[in-house]
N, C-alpha and C positions, 0 to 999 in steps of 0.2 A: 138519082137524077142522071139522065143520059149524058153521054159526053158531049152531044150536040147542044143540048139545053144548057149545060154547064158552060160551054163556049160562048153561047148567046148572052147568058147572064154576066159572064166576065166581061165580054166585049162592052155591054151596056154601062157596066160600072166604070170601066176605063174612060169611055166617052164622056160619061157625066163628070168624072174627076178632071179630065182635059178640059171640058167646058168651064168648070169651076175655077181653074187655074187661069184661064183666059179672062174670066170676069174679074177676079181679084187683081190679076196683074194689070188689067186696064184701069182699075180703080186707083192702084198704087201710082201709076203714071200720072193720072190726072191730078192727084194729091201733090205730087212732086212739083208739077207745073204751076200749081196754084199756091206754093209755099211762099212764105214771107212774113213779115211783122210790120205792123204800123205803129210799134211801140215808140213813144216819145213824139207822137204826132197829135195835132189839134186843128180844128177849124178856126181860121182867122177872120176873113170876110165871108158873108153869106154868098153861096153860089147861086146861079141862076135857078128857077124853079125846076125841080125834076133832076138836078145834077148833084151828085155826090162824089167828090173827088177825094181820094186818099192816095198814100204812097206806101210801098212796101220795101223792106230791106231784109236781106237774109239774116236768120237768127245766129248764124255762125260763119265766120270767115277764117282763112288761114294765111298767115304771114311767113314767107320764106326767111328763114333766120340768116342766110347769107347775103341776100340781096335786099331784104325789106319789101319786096314786092308783094302785092295782094290784088285779088279781083273781087269786085262787089257788083251785084246786079241791083240796079235801081229801077223800080216799077211805079208807074202812075196808073191809077185805075179809076174809072167812072162806074160806080156802083148804083147809079140812079136810073131813072126811066127815060131821060131826055139826053140828046146830044150835048157835049159840053161847049161847043163853040171852040174857037181857036184859043190854045193855052200854051204856056211854057213851063218847063220843069227846070229848076236850077239844082245843080249838084256842087255843093260847097264843102271844102275840107278845112278843119281846124287843128291846130296844135300838131301832134305827131302824125296825123293822116293827111296826106298830100294827094290831091287829085291830079293825075298826070295827063289822063286823056279820057274822053268820052266820045266815041265815034259818032258822028252825025250831029255833034253840038259844037258851040263856039266858045272859045276861052273867054272868061271875063276879065277885062283889064284890071291891073292891080288896083287902080284908083276907084274901081267900081266894086271892089269887095267889101263886105261888112267888116267892122272892127274885129280884129283877132282871127280873121280867116287868112288862110295862106295861098288858097287856090280855088277856082270855080269854074264851071261851065253852064251855059245857057242852052237848052234843048228846045227847039221848036216842035212841040208834040203835034200841033194842028188841031183838028177836031177830033174828039174821042167819043165814039158812039156810045150809047147807052150799054152798059154791061161789058164794054171793052177795056182792054189795058194795053200798055206799051212799055217795053223793058229796054233798059239801056245798059250795055257793058261798061263798067267803070274801072279803068286801070288806075291804081294807086299805089303809094308806098306807105309804110307805117314804121316810124321809129319807136321801137319798143321801149326806149329810155324815156318816153314821154306819153302823156295822155293823148288820146286821139278821138276826134269827133267828126260826125258828117251831118249835113243838113240838106233837106229836100223840100223847098218851097215850090208850090205850084201857083202860078200866077195867070192872070188874064193876058191877053195879047198885048195890050197897051201897058201891061205891068203896073196898073193903078190899083189893082186888087190882088190880094193873096188869099186864095180859097182854102189853102191848106199849107201846113208846114209841119214836116217831121224833123225834129231836132232843134239845135244840135244835139244829137243822141251819141253817147260814146260806144266805142267797141274796146273791150278790154280783155286781159288774159285771165285764165282760171287753172291753167296748167302749164307753168313755165317749163320748157323743155331745151335747155341750152345745147344738149348734144344731139336733139333731133333735128331733122331737116326743116321743120316748120312749127310755128306756135299757133294754136288755135286761139280765136278771140270770139267773145260773146257779145251780141248786141245788148245794150242797156247796162253794161258793166264798166265802170271806170277802171282804166288801167293806172295802177299806182306805181310811179317810177321808182327805181332802186336808188339808194344814196349814191353819190359820185364815188367811183372805186369799188363798189360792191361787185363781187364776183358771181352775179346771179341775174337772171332775167327779172323784169317787173312782176310783182305779185298782185293778185286780184284785190282791189279795195271795194268798199261797199258801194252799191248802187246809189248814185247821187240823184235825188229828185230833181227833175227839170223844172226850172222856174217858169210860172205862167207868163204868157205873152202880156206886155202891157198895152195900153190903149195906144192908138196911132199918135206918134209924136213923142213917145217915151224914148229915152236913149237906151243904147245897149247896155246890158248888165256885164260887169267885168267877169262874173262867174261863168259866162259862156252862153247865156240865152240869147239868140240871135235877135228876137224881138222883131219889129217891123223896120228893119234896117233899110230896106229898098224904099220905104216911104219917106225916110228922112233926108234922102239925098236931094240936092237942088237940081232943077232942070238942066242946068249948064254941066252937070257931072255925068249925065246919062251918056253911056257909050252904045253904040250900035251893037245889038245882041245881047245887052245886058239887061 
């Protein structure tokens, strides 16, 4: 084979390899952007025809061992063929997980929170086109000596219907690292607190099966299932943005 021909063949192979890298890199980016889990979620009230609303949470988050701070991305998605109409997303924290801020959303007044919740924000999503999604950056803290859960209900604009609810779903540790700067938490894993005075971080407990939502009017279960808490509140208790 002549040197010129060899150079042409080599150049073609390099170009092909470079193109393949670009293709696979593009695919990886797309997968990362679409990552998340709807674990612990279920339909509550039937959505309008052609509308399929769900929420997504990261499979893994990380808690700073010194400050207890963590960041969570909460995503609401319309996987249907029709626009959703105006909807609201609620972000509610339970037990050791406290929601500190969700930019673009309004804090829920304490008397508007469900039983057992310590914090929450109401996000006016607006109309979500078919196939579209919208993500919110959730600033939170996590007390590793407690269990911690998060709940994402998706409601109609008038808050009379809840089309979807994810949670309360737990985040928990699988790899306690007292000497590390951060502790990883996994979605759907109960955080089992250590006994008082124990010189170690919480260890992972078994994944607790989430209790099914009761019918409208059922009271909240002490085990942590949020149920239809917003439908139980009297009209006089409604707060603006809740």
